[in-house]
C-alpha positions as CSV (number, residue, x, y, z in Angstrom):
1,M,-0.1,-0.1,0.0
2,I,1.2,3.5,-0.9
3,S,1.5,5.6,2.3
4,A,0.4,9.2,2.4
5,L,3.5,11.6,2.2
6,S,1.9,14.6,4.1
7,Q,-1.1,16.7,4.7
8,K,-0.8,20.4,4.0
9,E,-3.2,23.1,4.9
10,I,-3.7,25.7,2.1
11,Q,-5.6,28.8,1.1
12,V,-7.7,28.8,-2.1
13,L,-9.5,31.7,-3.5
14,A,-13.2,31.3,-4.1
15,Q,-14.4,32.6,-7.4
16,D,-15.0,36.0,-6.0
17,G,-11.6,36.2,-4.3
18,F,-12.8,35.0,-0.7
19,E,-10.1,32.9,1.1
20,L,-11.1,29.4,1.7
21,G,-9.4,27.2,4.2
22,A,-8.5,23.9,2.6
23,K,-6.3,20.9,2.9
24,T,-4.5,18.7,0.4
25,F,-3.4,15.1,1.2
26,L,-0.3,14.3,-0.7
27,P,0.6,10.6,-1.7
28,E,4.2,9.6,-2.2
29,D,3.6,8.7,-5.8
30,S,0.6,10.5,-7.2
31,K,-1.6,8.9,-9.7
32,E,-3.3,10.5,-12.5
33,V,-6.6,11.2,-10.7
34,V,-7.4,13.8,-8.1
35,F,-10.2,13.9,-5.7
36,L,-12.2,16.7,-4.3
37,I,-14.5,16.2,-1.3
38,S,-17.3,18.8,-0.8
39,S,-18.7,18.7,2.7
40,A,-22.3,18.5,4.1
41,T,-24.1,21.6,5.6
42,G,-22.5,22.7,8.8
43,V,-19.8,19.9,8.6
44,K,-16.1,20.9,8.8
45,Q,-13.6,19.5,6.5
46,N,-12.0,17.7,9.3
47,Y,-14.7,15.0,9.3
48,Y,-13.6,13.8,6.0
49,E,-10.0,13.5,7.0
50,H,-9.8,9.7,7.3
51,F,-11.4,9.2,3.9
52,A,-9.1,11.7,2.4
53,Q,-6.1,10.1,4.0
54,W,-7.2,6.7,2.6
55,L,-7.5,8.0,-0.8
56,A,-3.9,9.4,-0.5
57,E,-2.6,6.2,0.7
58,K,-4.1,4.6,-2.4
59,G,-2.0,7.1,-4.6
60,Y,-4.5,9.8,-5.2
61,Q,-4.0,13.4,-4.1
62,T,-7.2,14.5,-2.3
63,F,-8.5,18.0,-1.4
64,T,-10.9,19.0,1.3
65,F,-12.1,22.6,2.2
66,D,-14.6,24.4,4.3
67,Y,-17.3,26.6,2.7
68,R,-17.3,30.2,3.7
69,G,-18.6,30.7,7.2
70,I,-17.5,27.1,8.3
71,G,-14.3,25.9,10.1
72,K,-11.2,27.3,8.6
73,S,-13.3,29.6,6.3
74,K,-15.0,31.3,9.1
75,P,-14.6,34.8,10.0
76,G,-13.9,36.0,13.7
77,S,-17.7,36.5,14.1
78,L,-20.5,35.5,11.9
79,K,-22.6,38.4,12.9
80,G,-22.8,40.6,9.9
81,F,-21.0,38.1,7.7
82,E,-22.9,37.8,4.4
83,A,-22.9,34.4,2.9
84,Y,-25.6,32.3,1.1
85,M,-25.9,28.6,0.4
86,Q,-25.7,29.3,-3.4
87,D,-22.4,30.8,-2.7
88,W,-21.0,27.5,-1.6
89,G,-21.6,26.3,-5.1
90,K,-21.3,29.1,-7.3
91,L,-18.1,30.7,-5.6
92,D,-16.6,28.2,-3.2
93,L,-16.7,24.7,-5.0
94,E,-16.2,26.7,-8.3
95,G,-12.9,28.1,-7.0
96,M,-11.8,24.8,-5.7
97,I,-12.3,23.0,-8.9
98,R,-10.7,25.8,-11.0
99,H,-7.9,25.7,-8.6
100,I,-7.2,22.0,-9.0
101,K,-7.7,22.0,-12.7
102,Q,-5.2,24.9,-13.1
103,E,-2.8,22.9,-10.8
104,F,-3.3,19.6,-12.5
105,P,-4.6,20.3,-16.1
106,N,-3.8,16.9,-17.3
107,K,-5.2,14.8,-14.4
108,K,-8.9,13.4,-14.1
109,L,-10.8,15.2,-11.2
110,L,-13.5,13.4,-9.4
111,V,-15.6,15.4,-7.0
112,I,-17.3,13.8,-4.0
113,G,-20.2,15.6,-2.3
114,H,-21.8,14.6,1.0
115,S,-25.4,15.7,1.4
116,V,-25.5,19.4,0.2
117,G,-22.1,18.7,-1.4
118,G,-23.9,16.6,-4.1
119,Q,-26.7,19.3,-4.5
120,L,-24.1,22.0,-5.3
121,F,-22.6,20.4,-8.5
122,G,-25.3,21.8,-10.8
123,L,-24.7,25.3,-9.3
124,T,-21.0,25.2,-10.1
125,P,-20.2,26.6,-13.6
126,A,-16.8,24.7,-13.4
127,C,-18.7,21.3,-12.9
128,Q,-18.1,20.6,-16.6
129,M,-14.2,20.8,-15.8
130,A,-14.7,17.8,-13.5
131,D,-14.7,14.2,-15.0
132,G,-17.1,12.5,-12.6
133,F,-19.2,13.0,-9.5
134,V,-20.2,11.0,-6.3
135,G,-23.0,12.0,-4.2
136,V,-23.2,10.4,-0.8
137,G,-26.5,10.9,1.0
138,S,-27.1,13.8,-1.5
139,Q,-30.9,14.8,-1.7
140,M,-33.5,17.3,-2.6
141,G,-34.4,19.0,0.8
142,Y,-38.1,19.7,0.5
143,W,-39.6,18.5,3.7
144,K,-42.6,16.6,2.3
145,L,-40.1,14.2,0.6
146,W,-39.6,12.8,4.1
147,P,-42.0,10.3,5.9
148,V,-45.1,11.9,7.4
149,S,-43.7,11.0,10.9
150,H,-40.9,13.6,10.3
151,W,-43.0,16.5,9.1
152,P,-43.7,18.1,12.6
153,K,-40.0,18.1,13.4
154,L,-39.1,19.5,10.0
155,L,-41.7,22.3,10.2
156,F,-40.6,23.2,13.5
157,F,-37.0,23.5,12.2
158,W,-38.0,25.5,9.0
159,K,-40.8,27.6,10.4
160,C,-39.7,28.3,13.9
161,L,-36.0,27.7,14.7
162,I,-34.4,29.4,11.8
163,P,-36.9,32.3,11.5
164,V,-36.6,32.9,15.4
165,M,-33.1,32.3,16.0
166,N,-31.6,34.0,13.0
167,P,-32.5,37.7,13.8
168,I,-31.8,37.1,17.6
169,F,-28.2,36.0,17.1
170,G,-27.5,37.5,13.8
171,F,-26.6,33.8,12.6
172,F,-28.0,30.4,13.1
173,P,-26.5,29.1,16.4
174,A,-26.7,25.4,15.5
175,K,-23.9,24.4,17.9
176,K,-26.1,25.7,20.8
177,L,-28.8,23.4,19.7
178,G,-26.4,20.4,19.5
179,L,-27.0,20.2,15.6
180,F,-23.9,21.0,13.6
181,E,-21.6,24.1,13.1
182,D,-23.1,27.5,13.3
183,L,-24.3,28.9,9.9
184,P,-24.1,32.4,8.5
185,K,-27.6,34.1,8.7
186,G,-27.9,34.1,4.8
187,V,-27.1,30.4,4.6
188,A,-29.6,29.4,7.0
189,A,-32.4,31.7,5.5
190,Q,-31.9,30.5,2.0
191,W,-31.7,26.9,3.2
192,Q,-35.1,27.5,4.9
193,Q,-36.5,29.0,1.7
194,W,-35.3,26.0,-0.4
195,G,-36.5,23.5,2.2
196,T,-40.1,24.7,2.3
197,S,-40.5,24.8,-1.5
198,P,-41.6,21.8,-3.5
199,D,-39.1,22.9,-6.2
200,Y,-36.4,23.4,-3.6
201,L,-33.6,25.7,-4.9
202,F,-35.2,25.8,-8.4
203,K,-38.1,28.0,-7.2
204,Y,-35.5,30.7,-6.4
205,L,-32.8,29.9,-9.1
206,P,-34.9,28.5,-11.9
207,E,-32.3,29.4,-14.4
208,E,-30.1,26.8,-12.9
209,K,-32.2,23.8,-13.7
210,E,-30.6,23.7,-17.2
211,N,-27.1,23.5,-15.7
212,Y,-28.1,20.3,-13.9
213,E,-29.3,18.7,-17.2
214,K,-26.1,19.7,-18.9
215,I,-24.0,17.4,-16.7
216,R,-23.5,14.2,-18.8
217,K,-20.4,12.8,-16.8
218,P,-20.5,9.6,-14.8
219,F,-22.2,10.1,-11.4
220,L,-22.5,7.6,-8.6
221,A,-25.2,8.4,-6.0
222,V,-25.0,6.3,-2.7
223,S,-28.0,6.3,-0.4
224,F,-28.8,4.3,2.8
225,S,-32.2,2.9,3.9
226,D,-31.9,4.3,7.4
227,D,-30.8,7.8,6.5
228,E,-33.1,10.2,8.2
229,F,-31.5,13.2,6.6
230,A,-31.7,11.7,3.1
231,P,-34.6,9.4,2.5
232,K,-34.6,7.6,-0.8
233,K,-37.5,9.4,-2.1
234,A,-35.5,12.7,-1.6
235,V,-32.3,11.2,-3.2
236,D,-34.2,10.0,-6.1
237,R,-35.7,13.4,-6.7
238,L,-32.1,15.0,-6.8
239,V,-31.0,12.3,-9.1
240,G,-33.9,13.2,-11.4
241,F,-32.5,16.6,-11.8
242,Y,-29.2,15.2,-13.1
243,A,-31.3,13.8,-15.8
244,N,-28.6,13.4,-18.5
245,A,-25.7,12.2,-16.2
246,D,-24.3,8.6,-16.6
247,M,-26.0,7.9,-13.4
248,K,-25.5,4.8,-11.2
249,H,-27.5,4.8,-8.0
250,I,-26.4,2.3,-5.1
251,H,-29.1,2.1,-2.3
252,L,-27.6,0.2,0.7
253,T,-29.4,-1.3,3.9
254,P,-27.4,-2.0,7.1
255,D,-27.9,-5.7,6.6
256,S,-26.2,-5.5,3.0
257,V,-23.1,-4.0,4.7
258,G,-23.3,-6.4,7.7
259,V,-23.9,-3.7,10.4
260,K,-27.0,-2.5,12.5
261,R,-26.8,1.2,11.5
262,L,-25.6,3.4,8.9
263,G,-27.4,6.6,8.6
264,H,-26.3,9.8,7.1
265,F,-22.8,10.1,8.5
266,A,-21.5,6.5,8.5
267,F,-19.9,6.4,5.1
268,F,-16.9,8.6,6.0
269,R,-16.2,7.0,9.3
270,K,-12.9,5.1,9.5
271,K,-14.6,1.9,10.6
272,Y,-16.2,1.6,7.2
273,E,-13.0,1.8,5.2
274,N,-13.1,-2.0,4.1
275,R,-16.9,-2.0,3.8
276,L,-17.9,1.2,2.1
277,W,-14.9,3.2,0.7
278,P,-13.7,0.7,-2.0
279,M,-17.1,1.1,-3.8
280,V,-15.8,4.6,-4.9
281,L,-12.6,3.2,-6.4
282,E,-14.5,0.2,-7.9
283,W,-17.0,2.6,-9.6
284,A,-14.1,4.9,-10.7
285,T,-12.4,1.8,-12.3
286,E,-15.6,0.6,-13.9
287,K,-15.9,4.1,-15.6
288,G,-12.3,3.9,-16.8
289,F,-10.8,6.7,-14.5
290,L,-8.4,4.1,-12.7
291,Y,-6.5,1.1,-14.0
């Protein structure tokens, strides 16, 4: 096995010049494919470190980064910090893809998105510069795509928590609620708008639908039967918007993996490196990216 040579923290400019905190995982002998991991909402890049390290050990240079307002891309205070969820795709993911393709113009780039990370591909003009996509637990976030038993909790989140907490704190204090990282006010407000619309982001960004349909690259969607944050119905709806992608959708149950529980965050945990992680490289091999 090839061992990772080093991890290096770097700064990458988003498309509008905003400095993003990022990290690159460097193998000793780099192969001709580079991976980029795009995080879930309110999840810092460090959560994906074990998976990125594993890819580097296999010989693939890998990048992680924090969206503006999160982790290493967070200002001293979120109060008054202007950022929106669409910025994470149009500006942040955009800047990361362009940075990598400028640095490695002759290498293949595979982008792995977790949850919202997989939603953002179509918002990113530079997505056509990538060669393939993986969406893990990536879904359309409209609340009625969830089982009816979840509706009261989701409505409370969308209609009460965000609208009340945002103006009081000047940002969404998710950490105080034991949820995830705090979110910029604009990110939370836009997420709330999207999540309460049947057309999700396309109600507010209708012109973007065509960009999703333009993606014709290989796309692996991975979902889990016990994922409360991304039920299969919501994943299927997102997959439908990538209508012309070369799509493969793998839906897993805990039994099929030989465990009792998977959920929304299991895929990137180190204990699953032998049970789940190889499927990404197997798919990439199947599509001719790896040899």
